[in-house]
N, C-alpha and C positions, 0 to 999 in steps of 0.2 A: 503492500502500497504508499509509494511513491510517489513526486508529478508526474513525474508516463499513467498512472490511477486513473486522474483527475482528469490527463489529459488529453485519454486516449475518449473516455464518453466525450468533452463535448463535442473534439474535435468529429466522431461519430451526429453528434448531432448539427452538427456544421452544414457534413453532410448531405443527412434530409432535406434539413432545411436548405440547399444546397440543386437539390432536384421538384421542392418547388415553381419553381418561378423565382418572379419579382413578387411585391409585397403584395397586389393588387393580390395576388392567384396562392396565395397562404393558405387559403382552406377548403379549398378545392379540396383537398382530402382529409377525412377527419374517422376520424377511429372512437367512438363512444367509449366507456370506460367499463360496459354490461361486457363489451367484446373483447376487452386487453384482460380482464379479468375474467374469463372465460375460456380464449386462447392458452392466453398469455406471451407464447409468438404467433405474433400480425405480420411478419414481413419474413420468416425462413419457419418455414411451415415444415418445410426436406428433413431441419437440423434435428427436428421432432424424429422422425422416424428414424434419423442418422441414430439421435444417442438410444433410442431403443436400441436398437441391435444392437453398438456397442457396449451396449445394460445385462446385453445377455453371451455375452467372453466367459466361457467354464474355463474351473484353474487350467486344463493343458491348453486348451489356445494361447492361455496369458500365459502359463510359460515357455512354450513354445514362440512370442512373438515377443521375449527381451531381445536375443540376436539382435532383433528387427529395429527396436525400442534405442537400443547402446547403441549401434547402426547411428543410429539423432542425435542424440546426444555430441557439444552439453545439448540441453534443452534448458531456455528460460521456466520456471516453473513461478509465476505471483508474484512476481515482484521483488522475491524476498531470495526465491533459493538457485539452485541453476544445477540442475541434474544432471553429472557426469559419467554414469550406468547404475546401473537392474543385474543384481542377481541374487540365487533362489533355488536353498539348503533344506527343503522343505523339516518342519511350517516358516520357518522364518527369508520374508526377501529382503533383500540385501540394499540398502537407499545408502548409496553416497552422494555427496551430496557437497555444495559450495556455499560460503555466504560472506557475504561480507563482515559481517558482524559481528565478534562472539552476543551481542543481549539476542542472537535472536535465539541459540542457542547454552545457556549457558547450567542445566538442567534437566535432570527427566521429565521434568513435568513442566520448562517449557515447549520443549517436544512433546506430549498430548496437549498442549494450547495452540501448537502449527497445524496435530493430529488433524483436534476436533473441530480445527478450522474450517479443514482442508474437505472435511466427511464429505461433499457432496457431488466431486467430484468423482470423474471415473473412476481412476486409478483407487486411491481409496476405498469405495464402494467390494470392487474384487474384492478388494483385501482380506474384506468386514466378511462377504458375498462366504469364498472360501474358506474363512475362517484362517485364516492366515497372521502369525505373527511379523515384524520390524525392525529390521535392521540397522542405526542412524547410522550413520559413518560419513560424519559428516569430518569438514576442512573449512580452513578459517581465514579468509584474503590471510595475506604477508605474514598465515605464522608457523611456524613450524611442528610439524602433527597436529593433532582434531581429535577428532574425540564419539567415543561410537553408543551407544543409550539404546537399549530392549525394554520389546515392547509385544507382550503373549500372544497369543492370539487371544486371549481370556479379557485381560485387557482395550486391547482392539475395540472389545467388544466395550466395555463400560466404558472407555473415554468417549467411541458414540452414543454412545444413549448422555454422557454430558454431566462424566464425570471430571468437569473444572468447573472453578466455583468462579461466578458471576462476575464476581473480583477480582480475579486473574486476570479473566475479559477484558473487563472496563480498566484497568492500569498498560493491563498491553497496545492500546488503544489508544492511550491518555501516551505513555509515551511514544509509540511511533505518529504520536503526530505531531506533538514538541520540537519532533524533529526530522518531521515531513514539511513545516513550518517553515523551518528555514531556509528555503529555495522559497521559502515562497514575501510578494507578489510577484508572478512571473507572466510572461505575456505570453500567450497561443497565439495566436496573427495580431491582421486591426479593429480586426473586431473583438474579438473577449482578455481579458485577463485573469489568470486566476491568483487570488487574495491566502486566501487559508480556506483549512479546514477545523471544524470544531464542533466540540461532544458543548450543546446547552439544548436544557432541559429533555431532558430524555430525546436528543437528535440528533447522528452524525449528518451537522449540515456543512455545506459546499460551498465556499464560498464565490460570489465571479465578477466584477467589473465587465457589463456590455459594451463599445463605444458607437453611438449607435450614430446609421444615417438616415437616407430612406425605405431603403435594400436592406436593414442591418438592426431590430431595436427591436422595446419593451413590446410594441403593437404585437410587433410580429410573435414575439414567442411565446405571449398568452394564447394569442388566435391558435396555437400550433401548440398548449402541451399541449392535446391528450398525445399527438404523432409524435411527442420527443415519447412524453412518458412509455409508451409500450413499446418505438426502440429499445429506450435503455435497458424494457426487461427484459430486450431480446440478450444485452449484451447480461444484465444478472444471470441469462440461463445458459451461456454457450460453460463450456467446461474448459476451465483454467484460470480464467476469465480475472483479473485484477479484480472485480468485486467481489467473490466468491467471498471472500476472508472477512468482507463489510456484509456483506445479506447475515456469514453463516451468525459474525460477533453482533450484528446488532439483536435478529432472530432471539442471540441467546441472553442476551440483556433486556432482550424484550426492549427496543429502543426502533422508532422511525430512521428517515430521510430526509435530507431535505435537500437541494438541489436552488439554491440562489443569486441568480441575479441582480444582476442592480445596476441601475444607469449612472453613466462619467456624467451626467452634467444636471445631474439631478432624481438623490439619495431614493424621496417620496414611492419614486419608480423603478417596479418590483415586479421582478417576477417569482414564483414559486414552486417547482417542478418536490411535487415533495409526495411520499409511501410515504402512512403508517403506518407504526408494529407492527398494528396486524393488517397487511398487507407484504409485513414485511415476513411473518412468518405464512400466507398464505404462499409463498411464491419461495421459501429455503424448505416447501410440506414437498410444494409443489413436485422440486431438486433432487429430496430423498424418498422418495414415493421411485427414480426412471431408475428402474432394475433393482427392485424390491421383490 
């Protein structure tokens, strides 16, 4: 959950809006709230089929896929880890990863937290469904040596059942946001700047400044807020999306998400794209059901 997370989401939104043409025609495509809640994915229905196929993978198929996965390594994961390689010695999956900071893996509890926050990804769901354990082999950037942390199949099941405290998850979010905000404000393009990410009254809040003109402005964003929300849900449902950790974390803490866009010339002009705690729970439940 670093600067690229916020930029990925907003660049996706900008691309969607540019596809509508000029401001006068912005309202030609309307996606109603019921449609969003019912279907979740509104523009990438094929991805649902793909995800269902992946979620039916067997243990044998998973083990047979490891050489192919290793051929694709290193693979960035969740803007936090680099997957260097996988190994398998029944029932343990060896998970060799690199991280930039020891802050992400100082104890077994830290590893449990990362497994919990990643529980809706295909990889971790396969681990649980096949009743496998996980052994983290962690190397740290610019540091000699590393660490090994072992989780049995039973411990993996316990972690998936949320055997990590809400307070521990909240502390993680606060620590990460403190670090992320050191790089803000940051200009995204001529229309947009991200200013900060904060926690406010039970919501994870993204703050953006919009540099308005006749083709891109707060009025246009308000008119297309339903479409923006729908496309954000698409991002939330993508496996290994940067938003995965945020959604799971917010669900555990019973938090919502707000993307707030404020005019650069009039701070009273703004639009919020809001996901209530109940909506976050729905999305998280939907992701957890894939492959169950």
